[in-house]
C-alpha positions as CSV (number, residue, x, y, z in Angstrom):
1,A,18.2,9.3,-2.6
2,L,16.7,8.8,-5.8
3,V,14.0,11.0,-4.1
4,E,16.6,13.9,-3.4
5,L,18.2,13.6,-6.8
6,A,15.0,13.6,-8.6
7,A,14.3,16.7,-7.0
8,K,17.4,18.6,-7.2
9,R,17.5,17.7,-11.1
10,G,13.5,18.6,-11.4
11,V,12.9,14.9,-12.8
12,P,9.4,13.7,-12.2
13,L,9.8,10.3,-10.1
14,F,6.9,8.3,-8.9
15,S,6.8,4.5,-8.0
16,A,3.7,2.5,-7.6
17,S,1.8,-0.7,-8.3
18,S,-0.9,-0.4,-10.7
19,L,-3.6,-1.6,-8.0
20,R,-3.5,1.6,-6.4
21,F,-5.3,3.3,-9.4
22,T,-7.8,0.4,-10.0
23,P,-11.6,1.5,-10.4
24,E,-12.3,0.2,-7.3
25,I,-9.8,2.0,-5.2
26,K,-10.7,5.5,-7.1
27,Q,-14.1,4.8,-6.0
28,V,-13.8,4.4,-2.3
29,R,-11.3,7.7,-2.3
30,A,-14.0,9.6,-4.4
31,D,-16.9,8.7,-2.2
32,S,-16.0,10.1,1.0
33,A,-19.6,11.9,1.6
34,G,-21.0,8.3,1.7
35,I,-18.5,6.5,3.3
36,G,-17.1,9.0,5.5
37,A,-13.3,9.1,6.4
38,L,-11.9,5.9,6.4
39,V,-11.0,4.8,9.9
40,G,-9.4,1.5,8.9
41,V,-8.7,-0.8,6.0
42,D,-8.1,-4.5,5.4
43,V,-6.6,-5.3,2.2
44,F,-5.6,-9.0,0.6
45,S,-3.1,-9.6,-2.0
46,P,-0.8,-12.3,-3.2
47,A,2.5,-12.4,-1.4
48,T,4.8,-14.8,-3.1
49,L,7.9,-15.3,-1.5
50,H,11.5,-15.0,-3.6
51,Q,14.9,-15.9,-2.1
52,H,16.1,-12.2,-3.2
53,N,13.2,-10.3,-2.0
54,P,12.1,-11.1,1.1
55,G,8.7,-10.7,2.6
56,L,6.3,-8.0,1.2
57,F,9.0,-6.6,-1.4
58,H,8.4,-9.5,-3.9
59,Y,4.9,-9.4,-4.5
60,G,2.7,-8.3,-1.4
61,V,4.0,-4.8,-2.2
62,H,0.4,-4.4,-4.2
63,G,-1.3,-5.0,-1.2
64,V,0.6,-2.6,0.6
65,E,-0.1,-0.2,-2.2
66,M,-3.7,-0.8,-2.0
67,L,-3.3,-0.2,1.8
68,Y,-1.8,3.3,1.2
69,A,-3.8,4.0,-1.5
70,L,-7.0,4.2,0.8
71,L,-5.0,5.2,4.0
72,G,-2.4,7.5,3.0
73,T,0.9,8.3,5.1
74,G,0.9,8.1,8.7
75,C,1.6,4.8,9.9
76,A,3.6,4.5,12.8
77,E,4.5,0.9,13.8
78,V,3.7,-2.4,12.1
79,A,3.4,-5.7,13.5
80,C,3.8,-9.1,11.1
81,T,2.8,-12.3,11.9
82,Y,4.5,-14.6,9.6
83,Q,3.7,-18.2,8.2
84,E,5.5,-20.0,5.1
85,D,1.8,-20.1,4.0
86,G,1.0,-16.3,4.4
87,E,1.2,-13.3,6.4
88,V,-0.8,-10.7,8.2
89,V,0.7,-7.4,8.9
90,T,-1.2,-4.7,10.9
91,G,-0.1,-1.0,10.7
92,R,-1.1,1.6,13.2
93,W,-1.3,5.1,11.8
94,D,-0.6,8.3,14.1
95,D,-4.3,9.2,14.6
96,G,-5.0,5.7,15.6
97,R,-6.7,4.0,12.4
98,L,-5.6,0.4,11.7
99,G,-4.3,-0.9,8.3
100,V,-4.5,-4.7,7.9
101,L,-2.8,-6.6,4.9
102,R,-3.1,-10.5,4.4
103,G,-0.7,-11.6,2.4
104,L,-1.8,-15.0,0.4
105,R,0.4,-17.8,-0.5
106,R,-1.8,-20.7,0.0
107,G,-5.0,-21.5,-1.0
108,A,-7.0,-19.0,-3.4
109,R,-5.4,-16.1,-4.4
110,G,-6.7,-12.4,-5.5
111,Y,-6.9,-8.5,-4.6
112,G,-9.4,-6.9,-2.5
113,F,-10.0,-4.8,0.3
114,T,-12.9,-3.6,3.0
115,G,-12.8,0.1,3.7
116,Y,-14.3,1.1,7.0
117,G,-15.7,4.3,7.1
118,E,-17.2,6.9,9.5
119,H,-20.9,6.0,7.5
120,A,-20.5,2.9,5.7
121,I,-18.4,-0.2,5.2
122,R,-17.1,-1.1,1.4
123,Q,-15.9,-4.4,0.4
124,S,-14.6,-5.1,-3.0
125,S,-12.4,-7.3,-4.6
126,V,-10.4,-5.9,-7.5
127,D,-11.2,-6.6,-11.2
128,L,-7.9,-7.0,-12.8
129,T,-9.3,-6.5,-16.3
130,Y,-8.0,-2.8,-16.9
131,L,-5.2,-2.8,-14.4
132,Y,-2.5,-1.5,-16.5
133,R,-4.7,0.9,-18.7
134,D,-5.0,2.8,-15.4
135,L,-1.6,3.0,-14.4
136,V,-0.3,3.9,-18.2
137,Q,-2.7,6.7,-17.6
138,E,-1.0,7.8,-14.7
139,I,2.5,7.4,-16.0
140,V,1.6,9.4,-19.3
141,S,0.1,12.3,-17.2
142,A,3.2,12.7,-15.0
143,L,5.5,12.4,-18.0
144,S,3.6,15.1,-19.7
145,G,3.7,17.4,-16.9
146,G,0.8,16.6,-14.9
147,P,1.0,16.3,-11.3
148,L,2.7,13.4,-9.8
149,P,-0.2,10.7,-8.7
150,I,1.8,9.8,-5.4
151,S,3.8,12.2,-3.1
152,A,8.0,11.5,-2.5
153,T,6.9,10.9,1.2
154,E,4.5,8.1,0.3
155,M,6.6,6.5,-1.8
156,V,9.5,6.4,1.0
157,E,7.0,5.4,3.5
158,V,5.5,2.5,1.4
159,V,9.3,1.0,1.6
160,A,9.4,1.8,5.1
161,F,6.4,-0.4,5.9
162,Q,7.7,-3.1,4.4
163,E,10.8,-3.0,5.8
164,A,9.2,-2.7,9.4
165,A,6.9,-5.5,8.7
166,L,10.1,-8.2,7.6
167,A,11.9,-6.7,11.0
168,S,8.6,-7.5,12.8
169,A,8.2,-11.1,11.3
170,R,12.0,-11.6,11.7
171,A,11.5,-10.6,15.8
172,G,8.7,-12.8,16.0
173,G,5.7,-10.7,15.5
174,R,7.3,-7.4,17.7
175,P,5.9,-4.4,16.8
176,V,8.6,-2.2,14.5
177,A,8.5,1.6,14.4
178,L,8.5,2.9,10.6
179,D,11.4,4.6,9.4
180,R,9.8,7.8,8.1
181,R,12.3,10.0,6.3
182,D,10.4,13.0,5.1
183,A,11.1,13.3,1.5
């Protein structure tokens, strides 16, 4: 409903985690010649729980955003193996790519990813030093009339991914199709 209202009124709208715009993520996206097309991605992120924001909605969204920044839209279904101490969510994209998110709740925590390309594999932890600077640059650009950094379709699919992961966790890990409504 928010996406439709923003489009109707001509108002710029985007929602994103600052993790999406980190130099490490941007570098992998820019190096398609060296890495080749990504055929899969594994990410890790804290995924602390909150009673009013179940599943990945509280903090795990940052890992979901990194996954989508690297793989883009097109996830068909997800399966979630859930434990109080953490969870592993596997997404299967329409074209066969796999995206895996490990939500960390016990032990060491941080952010990072492994991108599996056609020509190379790139692994990186994410440096949080300039985390908000890069997000603010995207916000200022969008509010100044520049292009939105994320499509409405992708914003909606990020939420659908989290909803499907929660439904899968509640169903004991059974794969759940995403409800992808085109924006």
